[in-house]
NUSE-598611 format. One record per residue: residue number from 1; residue in one letter; chain; x, y, z of N, C-alpha, C, CB in turn. Coordinates in steps of 0.02 Angstrom, whole numbers, padded with zeros to 5 digits. Each point is the difference from the previous one (the first is absolute). Glycine has a CB too. Example, Ala and Ser with C-alpha at 12.3 -4.5 7.8 and 13.67 -1.06 7.14 Angstrom:
BEGIN
<node><nr>1</nr><rest>a</rest><kette>A</kette><n_x>00660</n_x><n_y>-00284</n_y><n_z>00390</n_z><ca_x>-00045</ca_x><ca_y>00059</ca_y><ca_z>00000</ca_z><c_x>00045</c_x><c_y>00060</c_y><c_z>00000</c_z><cb_x>-00095</cb_x><cb_y>-00059</cb_y><cb_z>00062</cb_z></node>
<node><nr>2</nr><rest>s</rest><kette>A</kette><n_x>00077</n_x><n_y>00112</n_y><n_z>-00098</n_z><ca_x>00042</ca_x><ca_y>00059</ca_y><ca_z>00003</ca_z><c_x>-00039</c_x><c_y>00055</c_y><c_z>00037</c_z><cb_x>00059</cb_x><cb_y>-00032</cb_y><cb_z>-00108</cb_z></node>
REM end
This chain:
BEGIN
<node><nr>1</nr><rest>m</rest><kette>A</kette><n_x>-10718</n_x><n_y>03806</n_y><n_z>05458</n_z><ca_x>00002</ca_x><ca_y>-00065</ca_y><ca_z>-00027</ca_z><c_x>00006</c_x><c_y>00006</c_y><c_z>-00082</c_z><cb_x>-00072</cb_x><cb_y>-00047</cb_y><cb_z>00105</cb_z></node>
<node><nr>2</nr><rest>r</rest><kette>A</kette><n_x>00049</n_x><n_y>00100</n_y><n_z>-00140</n_z><ca_x>-00002</ca_x><ca_y>-00001</ca_y><ca_z>-00069</ca_z><c_x>00069</c_x><c_y>00011</c_y><c_z>-00025</c_z><cb_x>-00115</cb_x><cb_y>00039</cb_y><cb_z>00000</cb_z></node>
<node><nr>3</nr><rest>k</rest><kette>A</kette><n_x>00151</n_x><n_y>-00005</n_y><n_z>00024</n_z><ca_x>00073</ca_x><ca_y>00005</ca_y><ca_z>-00033</ca_z><c_x>00034</c_x><c_y>-00061</c_y><c_z>00000</c_z><cb_x>00012</cb_x><cb_y>00110</cb_y><cb_z>00035</cb_z></node>
<node><nr>4</nr><rest>p</rest><kette>A</kette><n_x>-00002</n_x><n_y>-00155</n_y><n_z>00017</n_z><ca_x>00037</ca_x><ca_y>-00055</ca_y><ca_z>-00006</ca_z><c_x>-00024</c_x><c_y>-00049</c_y><c_z>-00060</c_z><cb_x>00023</cb_x><cb_y>00018</cb_y><cb_z>00125</cb_z></node>
<node><nr>5</nr><rest>i</rest><kette>A</kette><n_x>-00102</n_x><n_y>-00020</n_y><n_z>-00133</n_z><ca_x>-00030</ca_x><ca_y>-00033</ca_y><ca_z>-00043</ca_z><c_x>00022</c_x><c_y>00027</c_y><c_z>-00073</c_z><cb_x>-00093</cb_x><cb_y>-00024</cb_y><cb_z>00089</cb_z></node>
<node><nr>6</nr><rest>a</rest><kette>A</kette><n_x>00084</n_x><n_y>00090</n_y><n_z>-00091</n_z><ca_x>00024</ca_x><ca_y>00033</ca_y><ca_z>-00062</ca_z><c_x>00083</c_x><c_y>-00009</c_y><c_z>-00023</c_z><cb_x>-00099</cb_x><cb_y>00085</cb_y><cb_z>00035</cb_z></node>
<node><nr>7</nr><rest>v</rest><kette>A</kette><n_x>00132</n_x><n_y>-00082</n_y><n_z>00012</n_z><ca_x>00069</ca_x><ca_y>-00020</ca_y><ca_z>-00018</ca_z><c_x>00013</c_x><c_y>-00064</c_y><c_z>-00027</c_z><cb_x>00027</cb_x><cb_y>00069</cb_y><cb_z>00079</cb_z></node>
<node><nr>8</nr><rest>i</rest><kette>A</kette><n_x>-00065</n_x><n_y>-00121</n_y><n_z>-00046</n_z><ca_x>00012</ca_x><ca_y>-00066</ca_y><ca_z>-00030</ca_z><c_x>-00033</c_x><c_y>-00013</c_y><c_z>-00069</c_z><cb_x>00009</cb_x><cb_y>-00039</cb_y><cb_z>00115</cb_z></node>
<node><nr>9</nr><rest>v</rest><kette>A</kette><n_x>-00062</n_x><n_y>00079</n_y><n_z>-00118</n_z><ca_x>-00026</ca_x><ca_y>-00006</ca_y><ca_z>-00077</ca_z><c_x>00032</c_x><c_y>00036</c_y><c_z>-00044</c_z><cb_x>-00099</cb_x><cb_y>-00016</cb_y><cb_z>00033</cb_z></node>
<node><nr>10</nr><rest>m</rest><kette>A</kette><n_x>00130</n_x><n_y>00069</n_y><n_z>-00012</n_z><ca_x>00039</ca_x><ca_y>00039</ca_y><ca_z>-00041</ca_z><c_x>00075</c_x><c_y>-00035</c_y><c_z>-00031</c_z><cb_x>-00063</cb_x><cb_y>00098</cb_y><cb_z>00075</cb_z></node>
<node><nr>11</nr><rest>l</rest><kette>A</kette><n_x>00098</n_x><n_y>-00131</n_y><n_z>-00016</n_z><ca_x>00054</ca_x><ca_y>-00038</ca_y><ca_z>-00025</ca_z><c_x>-00019</c_x><c_y>-00058</c_y><c_z>-00035</c_z><cb_x>00060</cb_x><cb_y>00040</cb_y><cb_z>00086</cb_z></node>
<node><nr>12</nr><rest>a</rest><kette>A</kette><n_x>-00114</n_x><n_y>-00071</n_y><n_z>-00084</n_z><ca_x>-00013</ca_x><ca_y>-00057</ca_y><ca_z>-00039</ca_z><c_x>-00013</c_x><c_y>00027</c_y><c_z>-00070</c_z><cb_x>-00046</cb_x><cb_y>-00068</cb_y><cb_z>00098</cb_z></node>
<node><nr>13</nr><rest>f</rest><kette>A</kette><n_x>-00004</n_x><n_y>00113</n_y><n_z>-00104</n_z><ca_x>-00005</ca_x><ca_y>00038</ca_y><ca_z>-00061</ca_z><c_x>00055</c_x><c_y>00024</c_y><c_z>-00045</c_z><cb_x>-00085</cb_x><cb_y>00026</cb_y><cb_z>00060</cb_z></node>
<node><nr>14</nr><rest>l</rest><kette>A</kette><n_x>00136</n_x><n_y>00007</n_y><n_z>-00026</n_z><ca_x>00060</ca_x><ca_y>00025</ca_y><ca_z>-00032</ca_z><c_x>00044</c_x><c_y>-00067</c_y><c_z>-00019</c_z><cb_x>-00004</cb_x><cb_y>00119</cb_y><cb_z>00071</cb_z></node>
<node><nr>15</nr><rest>a</rest><kette>A</kette><n_x>00008</n_x><n_y>-00170</n_y><n_z>-00036</n_z><ca_x>00034</ca_x><ca_y>-00054</ca_y><ca_z>-00014</ca_z><c_x>-00026</c_x><c_y>-00030</c_y><c_z>-00068</c_z><cb_x>00021</cb_x><cb_y>-00015</cb_y><cb_z>00124</cb_z></node>
<node><nr>16</nr><rest>f</rest><kette>A</kette><n_x>-00087</n_x><n_y>00006</n_y><n_z>-00121</n_z><ca_x>-00026</ca_x><ca_y>-00023</ca_y><ca_z>-00065</ca_z><c_x>00002</c_x><c_y>00035</c_y><c_z>-00055</c_z><cb_x>-00061</cb_x><cb_y>-00049</cb_y><cb_z>00057</cb_z></node>
<node><nr>17</nr><rest>w</rest><kette>A</kette><n_x>00055</n_x><n_y>00120</n_y><n_z>-00046</n_z><ca_x>00018</ca_x><ca_y>00060</ca_y><ca_z>-00058</ca_z><c_x>00063</c_x><c_y>-00015</c_y><c_z>-00029</c_z><cb_x>-00057</cb_x><cb_y>00093</cb_y><cb_z>00060</cb_z></node>
<node><nr>18</nr><rest>i</rest><kette>A</kette><n_x>00104</n_x><n_y>-00086</n_y><n_z>-00019</n_z><ca_x>00077</ca_x><ca_y>-00009</ca_y><ca_z>-00022</ca_z><c_x>-00003</c_x><c_y>-00064</c_y><c_z>-00037</c_z><cb_x>00061</cb_x><cb_y>00058</cb_y><cb_z>00103</cb_z></node>
<node><nr>19</nr><rest>w</rest><kette>A</kette><n_x>-00080</n_x><n_y>-00108</n_y><n_z>-00076</n_z><ca_x>00011</ca_x><ca_y>-00065</ca_y><ca_z>-00025</ca_z><c_x>-00038</c_x><c_y>-00005</c_y><c_z>-00089</c_z><cb_x>-00002</cb_x><cb_y>-00052</cb_y><cb_z>00151</cb_z></node>
<node><nr>20</nr><rest>a</rest><kette>A</kette><n_x>-00055</n_x><n_y>00077</n_y><n_z>-00150</n_z><ca_x>-00040</ca_x><ca_y>00013</ca_y><ca_z>-00060</ca_z><c_x>00042</c_x><c_y>00044</c_y><c_z>-00043</c_z><cb_x>-00111</cb_x><cb_y>-00010</cb_y><cb_z>00058</cb_z></node>
<node><nr>21</nr><rest>a</rest><kette>A</kette><n_x>00127</n_x><n_y>00068</n_y><n_z>-00040</n_z><ca_x>00044</ca_x><ca_y>00042</ca_y><ca_z>-00046</ca_z><c_x>00064</c_x><c_y>-00042</c_y><c_z>-00018</c_z><cb_x>-00043</cb_x><cb_y>00113</cb_y><cb_z>00056</cb_z></node>
<node><nr>22</nr><rest>g</rest><kette>A</kette><n_x>00077</n_x><n_y>-00131</n_y><n_z>-00025</n_z><ca_x>00060</ca_x><ca_y>-00034</ca_y><ca_z>-00025</ca_z><c_x>-00018</c_x><c_y>-00064</c_y><c_z>-00046</c_z><cb_x>00062</cb_x><cb_y>00042</cb_y><cb_z>00107</cb_z></node>
<node><nr>23</nr><rest>t</rest><kette>A</kette><n_x>-00108</n_x><n_y>-00077</n_y><n_z>-00088</n_z><ca_x>-00020</ca_x><ca_y>-00071</ca_y><ca_z>-00048</ca_z><c_x>-00020</c_x><c_y>00038</c_y><c_z>-00065</c_z><cb_x>-00056</cb_x><cb_y>-00093</cb_y><cb_z>00098</cb_z></node>
<node><nr>24</nr><rest>l</rest><kette>A</kette><n_x>00011</n_x><n_y>00129</n_y><n_z>-00098</n_z><ca_x>-00035</ca_x><ca_y>00040</ca_y><ca_z>-00058</ca_z><c_x>00059</c_x><c_y>00031</c_y><c_z>-00041</c_z><cb_x>-00112</cb_x><cb_y>00031</cb_y><cb_z>00069</cb_z></node>
<node><nr>25</nr><rest>g</rest><kette>A</kette><n_x>00158</n_x><n_y>00015</n_y><n_z>-00033</n_z><ca_x>00056</ca_x><ca_y>00026</ca_y><ca_z>-00036</ca_z><c_x>00042</c_x><c_y>-00034</c_y><c_z>-00030</c_z><cb_x>-00010</cb_x><cb_y>00065</cb_y><cb_z>00061</cb_z></node>
<node><nr>26</nr><rest>s</rest><kette>A</kette><n_x>00025</n_x><n_y>-00124</n_y><n_z>-00039</n_z><ca_x>00047</ca_x><ca_y>-00055</ca_y><ca_z>-00031</ca_z><c_x>-00021</c_x><c_y>-00023</c_y><c_z>-00061</c_z><cb_x>00029</cb_x><cb_y>-00037</cb_y><cb_z>00102</cb_z></node>
<node><nr>27</nr><rest>h</rest><kette>A</kette><n_x>-00101</n_x><n_y>00044</n_y><n_z>-00110</n_z><ca_x>-00033</ca_x><ca_y>-00029</ca_y><ca_z>-00063</ca_z><c_x>00003</c_x><c_y>00050</c_y><c_z>-00059</c_z><cb_x>-00081</cb_x><cb_y>-00068</cb_y><cb_z>00073</cb_z></node>
<node><nr>28</nr><rest>l</rest><kette>A</kette><n_x>00101</n_x><n_y>00125</n_y><n_z>-00055</n_z><ca_x>-00010</ca_x><ca_y>00057</ca_y><ca_z>-00050</ca_z><c_x>00069</c_x><c_y>00009</c_y><c_z>-00045</c_z><cb_x>-00088</cb_x><cb_y>00065</cb_y><cb_z>00088</cb_z></node>
<node><nr>29</nr><rest>t</rest><kette>A</kette><n_x>00123</n_x><n_y>-00115</n_y><n_z>-00087</n_z><ca_x>00056</ca_x><ca_y>00007</ca_y><ca_z>-00035</ca_z><c_x>-00002</c_x><c_y>-00010</c_y><c_z>-00076</c_z><cb_x>00044</cb_x><cb_y>-00032</cb_y><cb_z>00103</cb_z></node>
<node><nr>30</nr><rest>g</rest><kette>A</kette><n_x>-00093</n_x><n_y>00004</n_y><n_z>-00127</n_z><ca_x>-00012</ca_x><ca_y>-00002</ca_y><ca_z>-00073</ca_z><c_x>-00039</c_x><c_y>00059</c_y><c_z>-00036</c_z><cb_x>00003</cb_x><cb_y>-00121</cb_y><cb_z>00024</cb_z></node>
<node><nr>31</nr><rest>l</rest><kette>A</kette><n_x>-00024</n_x><n_y>00169</n_y><n_z>00025</n_z><ca_x>-00028</ca_x><ca_y>00060</ca_y><ca_z>-00027</ca_z><c_x>00037</c_x><c_y>00049</c_y><c_z>-00005</c_z><cb_x>-00085</cb_x><cb_y>-00027</cb_y><cb_z>00036</cb_z></node>
<node><nr>32</nr><rest>p</rest><kette>A</kette><n_x>00066</n_x><n_y>00085</n_y><n_z>-00074</n_z><ca_x>00038</ca_x><ca_y>00057</ca_y><ca_z>-00007</ca_z><c_x>00035</c_x><c_y>00026</c_y><c_z>00062</c_z><cb_x>-00075</cb_x><cb_y>00023</cb_y><cb_z>-00089</cb_z></node>
<node><nr>33</nr><rest>r</rest><kette>A</kette><n_x>00132</n_x><n_y>00005</n_y><n_z>00088</n_z><ca_x>00040</ca_x><ca_y>00023</ca_y><ca_z>00056</ca_z><c_x>-00022</c_x><c_y>00054</c_y><c_z>00043</c_z><cb_x>00081</cb_x><cb_y>-00036</cb_y><cb_z>-00067</cb_z></node>
<node><nr>34</nr><rest>w</rest><kette>A</kette><n_x>-00123</n_x><n_y>00080</n_y><n_z>00036</n_z><ca_x>-00039</ca_x><ca_y>00052</ca_y><ca_z>00031</ca_z><c_x>-00061</c_x><c_y>-00016</c_y><c_z>00053</c_z><cb_x>00034</cb_x><cb_y>00052</cb_y><cb_z>-00109</cb_z></node>
<node><nr>35</nr><rest>v</rest><kette>A</kette><n_x>-00047</n_x><n_y>-00131</n_y><n_z>00099</n_z><ca_x>-00053</ca_x><ca_y>-00024</ca_y><ca_z>00040</ca_z><c_x>00014</c_x><c_y>-00006</c_y><c_z>00073</c_z><cb_x>-00035</cb_x><cb_y>-00056</cb_y><cb_z>-00098</cb_z></node>
<node><nr>36</nr><rest>q</rest><kette>A</kette><n_x>00103</n_x><n_y>00026</n_y><n_z>00099</n_z><ca_x>00022</ca_x><ca_y>-00019</ca_y><ca_z>00069</ca_z><c_x>-00001</c_x><c_y>00061</c_y><c_z>00045</c_z><cb_x>00073</cb_x><cb_y>-00093</cb_y><cb_z>-00046</cb_z></node>
<node><nr>37</nr><rest>p</rest><kette>A</kette><n_x>-00043</n_x><n_y>00158</n_y><n_z>00027</n_z><ca_x>00000</ca_x><ca_y>00050</ca_y><ca_z>00048</ca_z><c_x>-00071</c_x><c_y>00023</c_y><c_z>00014</c_z><cb_x>00114</cb_x><cb_y>00034</cb_y><cb_z>-00035</cb_z></node>
<node><nr>38</nr><rest>v</rest><kette>A</kette><n_x>-00154</n_x><n_y>-00031</n_y><n_z>-00019</n_z><ca_x>-00074</ca_x><ca_y>00023</ca_y><ca_z>00011</ca_z><c_x>-00032</c_x><c_y>-00049</c_y><c_z>00060</c_z><cb_x>-00015</cb_x><cb_y>00041</cb_y><cb_z>-00138</cb_z></node>
<node><nr>39</nr><rest>f</rest><kette>A</kette><n_x>00015</n_x><n_y>-00106</n_y><n_z>00126</n_z><ca_x>-00017</ca_x><ca_y>-00052</ca_y><ca_z>00041</ca_z><c_x>00025</c_x><c_y>00011</c_y><c_z>00074</c_z><cb_x>00002</cb_x><cb_y>-00073</cb_y><cb_z>-00104</cb_z></node>
<node><nr>40</nr><rest>f</rest><kette>A</kette><n_x>00067</n_x><n_y>00083</n_y><n_z>00116</n_z><ca_x>00025</ca_x><ca_y>00002</ca_y><ca_z>00070</ca_z><c_x>-00019</c_x><c_y>00059</c_y><c_z>00028</c_z><cb_x>00092</cb_x><cb_y>-00066</cb_y><cb_z>-00022</cb_z></node>
<node><nr>41</nr><rest>i</rest><kette>A</kette><n_x>-00099</n_x><n_y>00118</n_y><n_z>-00023</n_z><ca_x>-00022</ca_x><ca_y>00072</ca_y><ca_z>00044</ca_z><c_x>-00079</c_x><c_y>-00011</c_y><c_z>00020</c_z><cb_x>00088</cb_x><cb_y>00094</cb_y><cb_z>-00076</cb_z></node>
<node><nr>42</nr><rest>v</rest><kette>A</kette><n_x>-00134</n_x><n_y>-00120</n_y><n_z>00035</n_z><ca_x>-00069</ca_x><ca_y>-00011</ca_y><ca_z>00009</ca_z><c_x>00009</c_x><c_y>-00050</c_y><c_z>00078</c_z><cb_x>-00049</cb_x><cb_y>00007</cb_y><cb_z>-00158</cb_z></node>
<node><nr>43</nr><rest>a</rest><kette>A</kette><n_x>00091</n_x><n_y>-00058</n_y><n_z>00145</n_z><ca_x>-00005</ca_x><ca_y>-00047</ca_y><ca_z>00060</ca_z><c_x>00026</c_x><c_y>00032</c_y><c_z>00059</c_z><cb_x>00012</cb_x><cb_y>-00099</cb_y><cb_z>-00070</cb_z></node>
<node><nr>44</nr><rest>g</rest><kette>A</kette><n_x>00030</n_x><n_y>00139</n_y><n_z>00068</n_z><ca_x>00032</ca_x><ca_y>00032</ca_y><ca_z>00055</ca_z><c_x>-00039</c_x><c_y>00055</c_y><c_z>00034</c_z><cb_x>00102</cb_x><cb_y>-00029</cb_y><cb_z>-00056</cb_z></node>
<node><nr>45</nr><rest>i</rest><kette>A</kette><n_x>-00154</n_x><n_y>00061</n_y><n_z>00011</n_z><ca_x>-00046</ca_x><ca_y>00050</ca_y><ca_z>00027</ca_z><c_x>-00064</c_x><c_y>-00027</c_y><c_z>00024</c_z><cb_x>00050</cb_x><cb_y>00077</cb_y><cb_z>-00073</cb_z></node>
<node><nr>46</nr><rest>g</rest><kette>A</kette><n_x>-00073</n_x><n_y>-00133</n_y><n_z>00026</n_z><ca_x>-00065</ca_x><ca_y>-00030</ca_y><ca_z>00000</ca_z><c_x>-00016</c_x><c_y>-00034</c_y><c_z>00065</c_z><cb_x>00011</cb_x><cb_y>-00015</cb_y><cb_z>-00121</cb_z></node>
<node><nr>47</nr><rest>w</rest><kette>A</kette><n_x>00033</n_x><n_y>-00002</n_y><n_z>00167</n_z><ca_x>-00024</ca_x><ca_y>-00038</ca_y><ca_z>00061</ca_z><c_x>-00036</c_x><c_y>00057</c_y><c_z>00048</c_z><cb_x>00103</cb_x><cb_y>-00099</cb_y><cb_z>-00007</cb_z></node>
<node><nr>48</nr><rest>v</rest><kette>A</kette><n_x>-00104</n_x><n_y>00156</n_y><n_z>-00008</n_z><ca_x>-00020</ca_x><ca_y>00053</ca_y><ca_z>00049</ca_z><c_x>-00079</c_x><c_y>00000</c_y><c_z>-00006</c_z><cb_x>00114</cb_x><cb_y>00076</cb_y><cb_z>-00010</cb_z></node>
<node><nr>49</nr><rest>l</rest><kette>A</kette><n_x>-00137</n_x><n_y>-00081</n_y><n_z>-00051</n_z><ca_x>-00068</ca_x><ca_y>-00010</ca_y><ca_z>-00015</ca_z><c_x>-00048</c_x><c_y>-00043</c_y><c_z>00043</c_z><cb_x>00048</cb_x><cb_y>00018</cb_y><cb_z>-00104</cb_z></node>
<node><nr>50</nr><rest>p</rest><kette>A</kette><n_x>-00023</n_x><n_y>-00083</n_y><n_z>00103</n_z><ca_x>-00038</ca_x><ca_y>-00052</ca_y><ca_z>00044</ca_z><c_x>00014</c_x><c_y>00004</c_y><c_z>00072</c_z><cb_x>00002</cb_x><cb_y>-00074</cb_y><cb_z>-00093</cb_z></node>
<node><nr>51</nr><rest>m</rest><kette>A</kette><n_x>00048</n_x><n_y>00105</n_y><n_z>00114</n_z><ca_x>00021</ca_x><ca_y>00021</ca_y><ca_z>00066</ca_z><c_x>-00052</c_x><c_y>00060</c_y><c_z>00039</c_z><cb_x>00129</cb_x><cb_y>-00030</cb_y><cb_z>-00050</cb_z></node>
<node><nr>52</nr><rest>r</rest><kette>A</kette><n_x>-00151</n_x><n_y>00069</n_y><n_z>00008</n_z><ca_x>-00037</ca_x><ca_y>00054</ca_y><ca_z>00029</ca_z><c_x>-00059</c_x><c_y>-00016</c_y><c_z>00044</c_z><cb_x>00037</cb_x><cb_y>00057</cb_y><cb_z>-00095</cb_z></node>
<node><nr>53</nr><rest>p</rest><kette>A</kette><n_x>-00082</n_x><n_y>-00098</n_y><n_z>00069</n_z><ca_x>-00053</ca_x><ca_y>-00021</ca_y><ca_z>00052</ca_z><c_x>00033</c_x><c_y>-00032</c_y><c_z>00073</c_z><cb_x>-00081</cb_x><cb_y>-00026</cb_y><cb_z>-00111</cb_z></node>
<node><nr>54</nr><rest>l</rest><kette>A</kette><n_x>00126</n_x><n_y>-00012</n_y><n_z>00100</n_z><ca_x>00040</ca_x><ca_y>-00028</ca_y><ca_z>00053</ca_z><c_x>00018</c_x><c_y>00058</c_y><c_z>00049</c_z><cb_x>00046</cb_x><cb_y>-00095</cb_y><cb_z>-00079</cb_z></node>
<node><nr>55</nr><rest>l</rest><kette>A</kette><n_x>-00004</n_x><n_y>00139</n_y><n_z>00056</n_z><ca_x>00016</ca_x><ca_y>00051</ca_y><ca_z>00048</ca_z><c_x>-00050</c_x><c_y>00047</c_y><c_z>00026</c_z><cb_x>00097</cb_x><cb_y>-00010</cb_y><cb_z>-00051</cb_z></node>
<node><nr>56</nr><rest>k</rest><kette>A</kette><n_x>-00152</n_x><n_y>00029</n_y><n_z>00009</n_z><ca_x>-00050</ca_x><ca_y>00031</ca_y><ca_z>00025</ca_z><c_x>-00029</c_x><c_y>-00036</c_y><c_z>00057</c_z><cb_x>-00015</cb_x><cb_y>00049</cb_y><cb_z>-00106</cb_z></node>
<node><nr>57</nr><rest>w</rest><kette>A</kette><n_x>00000</n_x><n_y>-00113</n_y><n_z>00100</n_z><ca_x>-00026</ca_x><ca_y>-00047</ca_y><ca_z>00052</ca_z><c_x>00038</c_x><c_y>00003</c_y><c_z>00062</c_z><cb_x>-00039</cb_x><cb_y>-00075</cb_y><cb_z>-00086</cb_z></node>
<node><nr>58</nr><rest>m</rest><kette>A</kette><n_x>00107</n_x><n_y>00080</n_y><n_z>00076</n_z><ca_x>00044</ca_x><ca_y>-00003</ca_y><ca_z>00051</ca_z><c_x>-00008</c_x><c_y>00054</c_y><c_z>00046</c_z><cb_x>00070</cb_x><cb_y>-00057</cb_y><cb_z>-00069</cb_z></node>
<node><nr>59</nr><rest>n</rest><kette>A</kette><n_x>-00072</n_x><n_y>00128</n_y><n_z>00043</n_z><ca_x>-00001</ca_x><ca_y>00058</ca_y><ca_z>00025</ca_z><c_x>-00073</c_x><c_y>00017</c_y><c_z>00014</c_z><cb_x>00107</cb_x><cb_y>00028</cb_y><cb_z>-00057</cb_z></node>
<node><nr>60</nr><rest>a</rest><kette>A</kette><n_x>-00157</n_x><n_y>-00053</n_y><n_z>00045</n_z><ca_x>-00069</ca_x><ca_y>00022</ca_y><ca_z>00017</ca_z><c_x>-00007</c_x><c_y>-00004</c_y><c_z>00074</c_z><cb_x>-00048</cb_x><cb_y>-00040</cb_y><cb_z>-00109</cb_z></node>
<node><nr>61</nr><rest>n</rest><kette>A</kette><n_x>00020</n_x><n_y>00093</n_y><n_z>00137</n_z><ca_x>-00023</ca_x><ca_y>-00002</ca_y><ca_z>00064</ca_z><c_x>00065</c_x><c_y>00000</c_y><c_z>00050</c_z><cb_x>-00113</cb_x><cb_y>-00063</cb_y><cb_z>-00041</cb_z></node>
<node><nr>62</nr><rest>a</rest><kette>A</kette><n_x>00175</n_x><n_y>00083</n_y><n_z>00019</n_z><ca_x>00046</ca_x><ca_y>-00001</ca_y><ca_z>00039</ca_z><c_x>00008</c_x><c_y>00058</c_y><c_z>00055</c_z><cb_x>00042</cb_x><cb_y>-00064</cb_y><cb_z>-00094</cb_z></node>
<node><nr>63</nr><rest>p</rest><kette>A</kette><n_x>-00046</n_x><n_y>00052</n_y><n_z>00156</n_z><ca_x>00007</ca_x><ca_y>00050</ca_y><ca_z>00044</ca_z><c_x>00059</c_x><c_y>00045</c_y><c_z>-00015</c_z><cb_x>-00054</cb_x><cb_y>-00072</cb_y><cb_z>00080</cb_z></node>
<node><nr>64</nr><rest>p</rest><kette>A</kette><n_x>00041</n_x><n_y>00136</n_y><n_z>-00061</n_z><ca_x>00057</ca_x><ca_y>00050</ca_y><ca_z>-00017</ca_z><c_x>00059</c_x><c_y>-00019</c_y><c_z>00048</c_z><cb_x>-00083</cb_x><cb_y>00101</cb_y><cb_z>-00036</cb_z></node>
<node><nr>65</nr><rest>e</rest><kette>A</kette><n_x>00149</n_x><n_y>-00098</n_y><n_z>-00005</n_z><ca_x>00060</ca_x><ca_y>-00009</ca_y><ca_z>00049</ca_z><c_x>00007</c_x><c_y>00069</c_y><c_z>00042</c_z><cb_x>00066</cb_x><cb_y>-00086</cb_y><cb_z>-00085</cb_z></node>
<node><nr>66</nr><rest>e</rest><kette>A</kette><n_x>-00026</n_x><n_y>00061</n_y><n_z>00140</n_z><ca_x>00008</ca_x><ca_y>00044</ca_y><ca_z>00055</ca_z><c_x>00075</c_x><c_y>00004</c_y><c_z>00002</c_z><cb_x>-00109</cb_x><cb_y>-00029</cb_y><cb_z>00067</cb_z></node>
<node><nr>67</nr><rest>d</rest><kette>A</kette><n_x>00139</n_x><n_y>00086</n_y><n_z>-00052</n_z><ca_x>00067</ca_x><ca_y>00015</ca_y><ca_z>00003</ca_z><c_x>00033</c_x><c_y>-00021</c_y><c_z>00059</c_z><cb_x>-00025</cb_x><cb_y>00085</cb_y><cb_z>-00068</cb_z></node>
REM end
């Protein structure tokens, strides 16, 4: 039951993350040009950190897979 719940939470979080990164990124046009690539690199990798606890919870106490 953990995996379906985690997938729904992940999809909702990623949709929000993408929306927030796009919205904030569009407001960076007045800043120096080097800020945009740095922002989008951080935003592109940064979603992993908040997801780690969810992924650990999702896989906790998972029975070993059988072949």
